[in-house]
C-alpha positions as CSV (number, residue, x, y, z in Angstrom):
1,M,89.2,-134.4,159.8
2,T,85.5,-134.5,160.5
3,D,82.7,-132.0,160.9
4,N,84.7,-129.3,159.1
5,H,82.6,-126.4,157.8
6,A,83.3,-124.7,154.4
7,V,85.5,-121.6,154.8
8,L,85.1,-121.0,151.0
9,Q,82.5,-122.3,148.5
10,V,82.8,-121.9,144.7
11,R,79.5,-122.2,142.8
12,N,79.0,-122.3,139.0
13,L,82.2,-120.3,138.5
14,C,83.0,-119.3,134.9
15,K,85.8,-117.2,133.6
16,V,86.0,-116.0,130.0
17,Y,88.9,-114.1,128.5
18,P,88.5,-112.2,125.2
19,M,91.3,-113.0,122.8
20,G,90.8,-110.8,119.8
21,E,87.8,-112.1,117.9
22,I,87.5,-115.2,120.0
23,T,87.0,-116.0,123.7
24,V,88.8,-118.4,125.8
25,Q,86.8,-120.3,128.5
26,A,89.3,-120.5,131.3
27,L,86.8,-121.9,133.8
28,Q,83.5,-123.7,133.2
29,D,80.9,-124.2,135.9
30,V,83.3,-125.0,138.6
31,D,82.0,-126.1,142.0
32,M,84.4,-126.6,144.9
33,D,84.5,-126.3,148.7
34,L,87.6,-125.5,150.8
35,L,86.9,-126.9,154.3
36,E,88.3,-125.5,157.5
37,G,91.8,-126.7,158.3
38,E,92.0,-129.0,155.2
39,M,94.8,-129.1,152.7
40,T,93.5,-129.3,149.1
41,V,95.9,-130.1,146.2
42,L,94.8,-128.8,142.8
43,L,96.3,-130.9,140.0
44,G,96.3,-130.2,136.3
45,A,98.5,-129.5,133.3
46,S,99.4,-126.0,132.3
47,G,96.2,-124.2,130.9
48,S,93.8,-126.4,132.9
49,G,92.5,-123.4,134.8
50,K,93.9,-124.1,138.2
51,S,95.8,-120.7,138.5
52,T,92.8,-118.8,137.3
53,L,90.7,-120.5,139.9
54,L,93.2,-119.8,142.7
55,N,93.4,-116.1,141.6
56,I,89.7,-115.7,141.8
57,I,89.4,-117.4,145.2
58,G,92.2,-115.1,146.4
59,G,90.5,-112.0,145.1
60,L,93.3,-111.3,142.6
61,D,90.9,-111.7,139.7
62,V,87.1,-111.6,139.3
63,A,84.9,-114.3,137.7
64,S,82.7,-113.7,134.6
65,S,79.8,-115.4,136.4
66,G,79.1,-117.6,139.4
67,Q,79.8,-117.2,143.1
68,V,82.7,-117.3,145.5
69,L,81.3,-117.5,149.1
70,Y,83.7,-116.7,152.0
71,H,81.8,-117.7,155.1
72,G,78.7,-117.2,153.1
73,D,79.6,-113.7,151.9
74,D,79.9,-113.5,148.1
75,I,83.3,-111.9,147.3
76,S,82.4,-111.7,143.6
77,Q,80.1,-108.8,144.6
78,Y,82.9,-106.9,146.4
79,S,84.1,-103.5,145.4
80,D,87.8,-103.0,144.7
81,S,88.4,-101.7,148.2
82,E,86.5,-104.7,149.8
83,L,88.6,-107.1,147.7
84,T,91.8,-105.4,148.8
85,N,90.7,-105.8,152.5
86,Y,89.8,-109.4,151.9
87,R,93.2,-110.1,150.5
88,R,95.0,-108.2,153.2
89,V,93.2,-109.7,156.1
90,H,92.0,-113.1,155.2
91,V,94.3,-114.6,152.5
92,G,97.9,-115.5,152.4
93,F,99.7,-116.1,149.1
94,V,102.8,-118.1,148.2
95,F,103.9,-118.0,144.5
96,Q,106.4,-119.9,142.4
97,F,108.8,-116.9,142.6
98,Y,109.5,-115.6,146.1
99,N,108.8,-111.9,145.5
100,L,111.1,-110.9,148.4
101,I,112.6,-107.4,148.6
102,S,116.3,-107.8,148.1
103,S,117.3,-104.8,150.3
104,L,115.4,-106.2,153.3
105,T,116.4,-109.0,155.7
106,A,114.2,-112.0,156.3
107,R,112.7,-110.4,159.4
108,E,112.1,-107.1,157.5
109,N,110.4,-108.9,154.6
110,V,108.0,-110.6,157.0
111,A,107.5,-107.4,159.0
112,L,106.1,-105.7,155.8
113,V,103.0,-107.9,156.5
114,T,102.9,-107.9,160.3
115,D,103.1,-104.1,160.5
116,I,99.8,-103.7,158.7
117,S,98.0,-106.7,160.2
118,T,95.5,-106.6,163.1
119,D,96.6,-109.7,165.0
120,P,99.8,-111.0,163.5
121,M,102.5,-113.3,164.7
122,S,105.8,-111.7,165.3
123,P,108.2,-112.0,162.4
124,E,110.4,-114.1,164.8
125,E,107.5,-116.5,165.5
126,A,106.7,-116.9,161.8
127,L,110.3,-117.5,160.8
128,E,110.7,-120.0,163.6
129,M,107.6,-121.9,162.3
130,V,109.4,-122.4,158.9
131,G,112.7,-123.2,160.5
132,L,114.6,-120.0,159.7
133,Q,115.1,-118.5,163.1
134,E,118.9,-118.6,162.6
135,R,118.6,-116.8,159.2
136,I,116.4,-113.9,160.5
137,N,119.0,-111.2,159.7
138,H,120.1,-112.5,156.3
139,F,119.2,-110.9,153.0
140,P,117.7,-112.8,150.1
141,S,121.0,-112.9,148.3
142,Q,122.5,-114.7,151.3
143,M,119.9,-117.5,151.2
144,S,119.2,-120.4,149.0
145,G,116.1,-120.6,146.8
146,G,114.5,-123.0,149.4
147,E,115.2,-120.6,152.2
148,Q,113.8,-117.7,150.3
149,Q,110.6,-119.6,149.6
150,R,110.4,-120.4,153.3
151,V,110.7,-116.7,154.1
152,A,107.8,-116.2,151.6
153,I,105.8,-118.8,153.5
154,A,106.5,-117.0,156.8
155,R,105.4,-113.7,155.3
156,A,102.2,-115.3,154.1
157,I,101.3,-117.0,157.4
158,A,102.4,-114.2,159.7
159,K,99.1,-112.3,159.5
160,R,97.2,-115.5,160.5
161,P,95.2,-115.8,157.3
162,R,92.1,-118.0,157.2
163,I,93.2,-119.3,153.7
164,L,96.7,-120.0,152.4
165,L,96.9,-120.2,148.6
166,C,100.1,-121.6,147.1
167,D,100.7,-121.5,143.3
168,E,103.4,-123.9,142.2
169,P,105.4,-123.2,145.4
170,T,108.1,-125.7,144.4
171,G,108.2,-124.8,140.7
172,A,111.5,-122.9,140.8
173,L,113.2,-125.5,143.1
174,D,115.1,-128.7,142.7
175,A,113.3,-131.9,143.9
176,H,115.1,-132.2,147.2
177,T,114.6,-128.5,148.1
178,G,111.0,-128.7,146.9
179,Q,110.3,-131.6,149.3
180,L,111.7,-129.4,152.2
181,V,109.3,-126.6,151.2
182,L,106.4,-128.9,151.0
183,S,107.2,-130.3,154.5
184,V,107.1,-126.8,155.8
185,L,103.7,-126.2,154.2
186,D,102.4,-129.5,155.7
187,E,103.7,-128.5,159.1
188,V,102.2,-125.0,159.0
189,N,98.8,-126.5,158.0
190,R,98.9,-129.0,160.8
191,R,100.1,-126.4,163.5
192,T,97.9,-123.5,162.5
193,N,94.8,-125.3,161.0
194,T,94.9,-122.8,158.2
195,T,92.8,-123.9,155.2
196,T,95.3,-124.5,152.5
197,A,95.2,-125.0,148.7
198,I,98.3,-125.9,146.7
199,I,98.5,-125.8,142.9
200,T,100.9,-128.3,141.2
201,H,101.3,-130.4,138.1
202,N,103.1,-133.1,140.1
203,A,100.6,-135.9,140.9
204,A,102.8,-137.2,143.8
205,I,102.1,-134.1,145.8
206,G,98.4,-135.0,145.9
207,K,99.2,-137.7,148.5
208,M,100.0,-135.0,151.1
209,G,96.5,-133.4,150.8
210,D,93.2,-134.2,152.5
211,V,91.6,-133.6,149.1
212,V,92.9,-133.9,145.6
213,V,91.1,-131.9,142.8
214,R,92.0,-132.7,139.2
215,M,91.3,-130.0,136.6
216,S,91.3,-130.2,132.8
217,S,90.2,-127.6,130.2
218,G,88.7,-125.3,132.8
219,K,86.7,-128.0,134.6
220,I,87.0,-130.1,137.7
221,V,87.1,-133.7,136.4
222,E,87.8,-135.6,139.6
223,R,87.7,-135.0,143.4
224,I,89.4,-137.6,145.6
225,K,89.3,-137.6,149.4
226,N,92.4,-139.2,150.9
227,D,91.7,-141.3,154.0
228,V,95.1,-140.5,155.4
229,R,97.5,-137.7,154.5
230,T,100.9,-139.1,153.6
231,N,103.9,-137.4,155.2
232,V,106.0,-135.6,152.6
233,S,109.1,-137.6,153.6
234,E,107.2,-140.9,152.9
235,I,106.0,-139.9,149.3
236,D,107.8,-141.9,146.6
237,W,109.1,-139.1,144.3
């Protein structure tokens, strides 16, 4: 991709957590851009700061210092209600655990988002995009883990977010099912041009991204631009 502008810019971001008499520096002077339509893969061991970074970008947590600029607007200065609106309108989340409501069907789980969105896809369209049109009336207990995660992806993309943030989306899945879920995320990114960031500790997943960002001890230690994104099916797992 060329001539993409930055949807989101992180500048001099720091996050400090007090732990009794000591403080833990979760993020230290992090700078990063998420460009329109690109897929960024954040790699790092547990405790490297990648989930903290994603939570701040998504408006789930606030930085101790620094800036998070969404189309030039500093969300770190937002009020609680402004952050809520930012999350509701602009950001889609996919987590390791699916967070589906067990008493609702796949369609009804997605409709929870579309019913409060301004310009959503229909639940049917979102579920078709993740290949679950035939499971639309099934409850979570009637679906595999991979299918439940695909419902979660449909729910996240149904409101047409500008940014899709995925925190270890394959962490609760076996390798084969995880590959299927990653293929769905890859297809969604290509079809919708949604700026996407995926957190993982699996270095092989980096090959599917436009950009790979490696984190360690709260810092970005390497940024790699892939010339060509590798199809998930072609990655040597």
